[in-house]
C-alpha positions in Angstrom: -25.2 11.0 29.4 -25.5 8.5 32.2 -24.5 9.4 35.7 -22.2 7.4 38.0 -23.9 5.9 41.1 -21.6 5.8 44.1 -21.8 3.3 46.9 -19.9 4.3 50.0 -19.6 3.5 53.7 -21.4 5.7 56.3 -19.6 4.7 59.4 -16.2 3.0 60.2 -16.3 0.5 57.3 -17.5 -3.1 57.2 -21.1 -2.0 56.6 -21.7 -4.6 53.9 -20.9 -2.4 50.8 -19.9 -5.5 48.8 -23.4 -6.9 49.0 -25.2 -3.8 47.6 -22.5 -3.3 45.0 -23.0 -6.8 43.9 -26.8 -6.4 43.8 -26.7 -3.1 41.8 -23.7 -4.3 39.7 -25.8 -6.9 37.9 -27.1 -4.2 35.6 -23.9 -2.1 35.4 -21.5 -2.0 32.5 -18.6 -0.8 34.7 -17.5 -1.3 38.4 -15.1 1.3 39.5 -12.8 1.4 42.6 -11.2 4.9 43.4 -9.6 4.9 46.8 -7.7 2.8 49.4 -5.7 -0.3 49.0 -5.7 -3.9 50.1 -6.5 -2.7 53.7 -10.1 -2.9 52.5 -12.1 -6.1 52.0 -15.5 -6.7 50.4 -17.1 -10.0 51.2 -19.8 -11.3 48.8 -21.8 -14.5 48.8 -22.9 -15.7 45.4 -24.8 -19.0 45.0 -23.6 -20.1 48.5 -19.9 -19.4 47.6 -18.0 -16.6 49.4 -15.7 -14.2 47.6 -13.4 -11.7 49.4 -12.1 -8.7 47.3 -9.2 -6.5 48.4 -8.3 -4.6 45.3 -10.3 -5.8 42.3 -13.8 -4.2 42.1 -16.3 -6.9 43.2 -18.5 -6.1 40.2 -16.1 -8.3 38.1 -18.2 -11.3 39.2 -21.0 -10.0 36.9 -20.4 -11.3 33.4 -19.7 -8.5 31.0 -18.9 -5.9 33.6 -15.7 -3.9 33.2 -13.8 -3.6 36.5 -11.6 -0.5 36.8 -9.0 0.2 39.5 -8.7 4.0 39.5 -5.7 6.3 40.1 -6.6 6.9 43.8 -6.0 3.3 44.7 -2.6 2.2 46.0 -1.7 -1.2 44.7 0.4 -4.0 46.1 1.1 -6.0 42.8 1.7 -9.2 44.7 -1.7 -9.0 46.3 -3.4 -8.0 43.0 -1.9 -10.9 41.2 -2.8 -13.3 43.9 -6.4 -12.0 43.7 -6.4 -12.4 39.9 -5.1 -16.0 40.2 -7.6 -16.9 42.9 -10.5 -15.7 40.7 -9.2 -17.5 37.7 -8.8 -20.7 39.7 -12.5 -20.5 40.6 -13.5 -20.2 36.9 -14.0 -16.4 37.0 -12.6 -14.3 34.1 -10.6 -11.2 34.8 -10.2 -10.2 31.1 -12.2 -7.1 31.7 -10.0 -5.7 34.5 -8.4 -2.3 33.9 -5.7 -0.6 36.1 -4.9 3.1 36.1 -1.4 4.1 34.9 -1.5 6.7 37.7 -2.2 4.4 40.6 0.7 4.3 43.1 2.6 1.1 43.9 3.2 -0.4 47.3 6.7 -1.8 47.8 8.1 -4.0 50.6 9.7 -0.9 52.3 6.3 0.6 52.7 5.1 -2.4 54.6 8.3 -2.4 56.8 7.7 1.3 57.4 4.1 0.7 58.4 5.1 -1.9 61.0 7.9 0.2 62.3 5.8 3.3 62.7 2.9 1.4 64.4 5.4 -0.3 66.8 6.9 3.1 67.7 3.5 4.5 68.6 3.3 2.2 71.6 0.1 2.8 73.6 -1.0 5.3 70.9 -1.4 2.7 68.2 -3.8 3.6 65.4 -4.7 0.0 64.6 -3.3 0.0 61.0 -3.6 -3.2 59.0 0.2 -2.9 58.3 -0.3 -3.3 54.5 1.9 -0.4 53.7 -1.0 1.8 52.7 -0.2 4.9 54.7 3.5 5.0 53.9 2.7 4.6 50.2 0.3 7.6 50.3 3.0 9.5 52.2 5.4 9.0 49.3 2.6 10.0 46.9 2.1 13.3 48.6 5.9 13.8 49.2 6.2 13.4 45.4 8.6 10.5 45.6 6.0 7.8 44.9 6.2 5.3 42.1 3.2 4.8 39.9 2.1 1.9 37.8 3.3 3.5 34.6 6.8 3.9 36.2 7.1 0.1 36.3 7.5 0.2 32.5 9.8 3.3 32.4 13.5 3.3 31.7 13.9 5.3 35.0 12.2 2.7 37.2 15.4 1.3 38.7 16.7 4.8 39.4 13.5 5.9 41.1 13.4 2.7 43.1 17.0 3.0 44.2 16.4 6.6 45.4 13.5 5.5 47.5 15.2 2.4 48.9 18.3 4.3 49.8 16.1 6.9 51.7 14.1 4.3 53.5 17.2 2.2 54.5 18.7 5.2 56.2 15.5 5.4 58.4 15.5 1.7 59.0 19.1 1.8 60.2 18.3 4.5 62.7 15.6 2.4 64.3 17.5 -0.9 64.0 15.1 -2.3 61.4 16.3 -4.6 58.7 17.1 -2.9 55.4 15.8 -3.9 52.0 17.6 -4.7 48.8 16.9 -2.6 45.7 18.1 -5.3 43.3 15.8 -7.9 44.9 12.8 -5.6 44.8 13.6 -4.5 41.2 13.8 -8.1 40.0 10.6 -9.1 41.8 8.6 -6.1 40.5 9.7 -6.5 37.0 7.9 -9.9 37.0 4.8 -8.3 38.5 4.8 -5.6 35.9 4.9 -8.2 33.1 1.9 -10.1 34.6 -0.4 -7.0 34.9 0.7 -5.0 31.8 -2.2 -6.2 29.7 -4.7 -4.6 32.1 -2.9 -1.2 32.4 -4.4 1.9 30.7 -5.4 5.5 31.2 -8.6 4.8 33.1 -9.6 8.5 33.4 -9.9 8.8 29.6 -11.6 5.3 29.5 -14.2 6.3 32.1 -15.2 9.4 30.3 -15.4 7.6 27.0 -17.7 5.1 28.6 -19.9 7.8 30.0 -20.2 9.4 26.5 -21.4 6.0 25.3 -24.1 6.0 28.1 -22.6 3.1 29.9 -23.8 2.5 33.4 -21.1 2.9 36.0 -21.2 1.9 39.7 -18.4 3.3 41.9 -17.4 1.0 44.8 -16.3 2.9 47.9 -13.7 1.5 50.2 -13.4 2.0 54.0 -16.0 4.7 55.1 -16.8 8.2 56.1 -15.6 8.1 59.7 -12.3 6.8 58.6 -11.7 9.7 56.2 -8.3 11.3 56.6 -10.0 14.8 56.8 -13.5 14.1 58.0 -13.0 11.0 60.2 -12.1 10.6 63.9 -8.5 11.7 63.3 -5.9 10.2 63.9 -7.7 6.9 64.0 -8.5 7.0 60.3 -7.3 5.6 57.0 -4.8 7.3 54.8 -7.1 8.5 52.0 -10.5 10.1 51.4 -13.2 7.4 51.2 -15.8 10.1 51.1 -17.3 11.6 47.9 -14.3 14.0 47.3 -11.9 11.0 47.2 -14.2 9.3 44.7 -13.7 12.3 42.3 -10.0 12.8 42.8 -9.4 9.0 42.7 -11.1 8.5 39.4 -11.0 11.7 37.3 -14.8 12.0 37.6 -16.2 15.5 38.1 -19.2 16.5 40.2 -21.6 16.7 37.3 -20.9 13.0 36.6 -22.3 11.9 39.9 -25.9 10.5 40.1 -27.2 8.7 43.2 -24.9 8.5 46.3 -25.9 5.4 48.3 -24.7 5.4 51.9 -24.4 1.9 53.3 -25.0 1.2 57.0 -26.0 -1.6 59.3 -28.9 -1.8 61.6 -26.3 -1.6 64.4 -22.7 -0.3 64.1 -19.2 -1.7 64.3 -15.6 -0.6 64.3 -12.2 -2.2 63.7 -9.0 -0.8 65.2 -8.5 1.9 67.8 -10.3 5.2 68.3 -13.4 6.6 70.0 -16.7 4.9 69.4 -19.6 6.5 71.2 -22.2 3.7 71.0 -19.8 0.8 71.6 -21.1 -1.9 73.8 -18.4 -3.5 75.9 -20.7 -6.1 77.4 -22.6 -9.3 76.6 -25.0 -7.4 74.2 -22.0 -6.2 72.1 -20.5 -9.7 72.1 -23.9 -11.1 71.0 -24.2 -8.7 68.1 -20.7 -9.7 67.0 -21.5 -13.3 67.0 -25.0 -12.9 65.4 -23.5 -10.6 62.7 -20.3 -12.6 62.2 -18.4 -9.4 62.8 -14.8 -10.3 62.0 -12.6 -8.4 59.5 -12.6 -9.7 55.9 -9.0 -8.6 55.5 -7.6 -9.0 59.1 -10.0 -11.5 60.7 -9.9 -9.2 63.7 -13.1 -9.2 65.9 -15.0 -6.0 65.4 -16.1 -3.7 68.2 -19.9 -3.6 68.1 -22.7 -1.3 69.3 -26.0 0.3 68.6 -26.7 2.4 65.5 -25.6 6.1 65.9 -27.9 8.5 64.0 -25.7 11.5 65.0 -22.8 10.0 63.0 -25.1 8.9 60.2 -26.5 12.4 59.7 -22.9 13.7 59.5 -22.0 11.1 56.8 -25.1 12.2 54.8 -24.0 15.9 55.1 -20.4 15.2 54.0 -21.2 12.9 51.1 -24.5 14.3 49.8 -26.1 10.8 50.3 -29.3 10.5 48.5 -30.4 7.0 49.6 -29.4 4.6 52.3 -28.9 0.8 52.3 -29.4 -0.8 55.7 -27.9 -4.3 56.2 -28.3 -6.8 59.0 -31.9 -5.9 59.9 -32.3 -9.6 60.5 -29.4 -9.6 62.9 -30.5 -6.7 65.2 -34.1 -8.2 65.1 -32.9 -11.3 67.0 -32.3 -9.2 70.2 -35.2 -8.9 72.7 -34.8 -5.2 72.4 -32.3 -2.7 71.0 -31.5 0.9 71.1 -30.9 3.8 68.7 -28.6 6.8 69.5 -30.4 10.1 68.7 -28.1 12.6 70.5 -24.8 12.9 72.4 -24.7 14.1 76.0 -21.5 15.8 77.2 -21.8 17.0 80.7 -25.0 19.2 80.8 -24.9 19.7 77.0 -27.0 17.6 74.6 -26.3 17.8 70.9 -27.3 16.2 67.7 -24.1 17.4 65.9 -21.2 15.0 65.3 -17.6 16.0 66.2 -14.4 14.5 65.0 -12.6 15.8 68.1 -11.1 12.9 70.0 -11.6 14.3 73.4 -15.2 15.4 72.5 -16.1 11.9 71.4 -14.5 10.2 74.3 -16.4 12.4 76.8 -19.7 12.0 74.9 -22.4 9.5 76.1 -25.2 8.3 73.8 -28.8 9.4 74.3 -30.9 6.4 73.3 -34.4 5.5 72.2 -35.4 1.8 72.7 -37.1 -0.5 70.2 -38.7 -4.0 70.4 -36.9 -6.9 68.8 -37.6 -10.6 68.6 -38.6 -10.3 64.9 -39.8 -13.5 63.3 -37.6 -14.9 60.4 -37.5 -12.1 57.9 -34.9 -13.5 55.5 -37.4 -14.5 52.9 -39.3 -11.2 52.9 -39.0 -9.1 49.7 -41.7 -6.5 50.3 -41.4 -3.7 52.8 -45.0 -4.0 53.8 -44.5 -7.6 54.8 -41.9 -6.7 57.5 -42.9 -6.9 61.2 -44.4 -3.7 62.5 -41.5 -3.2 65.0 -39.0 -3.5 62.2 -40.9 -0.8 60.2 -41.1 1.5 63.3 -37.3 1.3 63.6 -36.7 2.0 59.9 -39.1 4.9 59.8 -37.7 6.5 62.9 -34.2 6.5 61.3 -35.6 8.0 58.1 -37.4 10.7 60.1 -34.2 11.7 61.9 -31.8 11.8 59.0 -34.2 12.9 56.2 -33.0 10.4 53.7 -34.9 7.2 52.6 -33.7 3.7 53.3 -34.1 2.3 49.8 -32.4 -1.0 50.3 -32.8 -3.3 53.3 -30.6 -6.4 53.8 -32.4 -9.3 55.5 -29.8 -12.0 55.0 -26.3 -12.9 53.8 -27.1 -13.8 50.1 -27.1 -11.4 47.2 -30.8 -12.0 46.8 -31.7 -11.2 50.4 -32.6 -7.6 49.8 -35.8 -5.6 50.0 -35.9 -2.7 47.5 -38.3 0.1 48.2 
């Protein structure tokens, strides 16, 4: 029986997962998404045309590939339908889209709650995308959430009214506008009709496909250091974008997992608040941002940029059981005269190679760097590792030596074909 290959983020997201998913997905029968919501965005460039995915697995661009949204995803139907219509308007079929009956639904009151909570945090803001993701997951674990299958139930109105009444009590306390159950019910009935043909029990479907030896690629959303348990809490997302979340968000079991590919960049970046040891708050950080076009696919926010952190990368490998790495933006970092690589943290007199999620510990840590030569010639057309400049290979091989995992895929440009496979 075939194994499921998983592609997930090794840092704070925005590593370029969409590109490697698109590259690998060309030979896949199924593209699976298991966690997060429309707070994630995968940007893919195909034949010079850019596509941005927020909910639908990006593998749907490959003709014949079944695209599954698993139970661990929280879905804003309005966003999902907009994404479907956008793809169809560009001549892309979504006939092979499947949506889990067990996925939870984002409602307008979740978005209002998200905005209200973030506003009330004041100077302690997390940097949420305000898409209602966190409050929707809160309802899920408080056991008052509404799932996709509930949209078709006779009890939908009753469940919705119970939630709306509870949320309106909170909104009134904080002088936030209340929401109307009847308006939401009418709106979501229309959404339910539009997506019904895609809805099924995706867990059963996935295991049936595995029995038929179908090749499945699982697309991770967000990344390891944003994990609700293993990330830099509280500046994290509301789900588990690590390997454990892949399992619980799809119905896969550990024996189903094949290769785990951790995606990284030749530098690092972060969106939102929170500690970031290798951040460069200077002209070099600004230059990396501009060279790498580091602006959020979902929010358009400028990303915080810095050098690559091997302490954090080795932690991500440990948590996820990463078996291979994909490094993107080697061409970007190579445009600098020189660049650095973080190989340890220094906190006072103590030097460590162990990552911590403790906020105070991260804020008080300073990076210990090794320096590498840049000014690579144009490498965007290179497709063989041996043809890379010697300084590029030194950088790659030092990373592999430190983390003990091979860099199997190397991104040298923006296009889907701009990849070196080792």
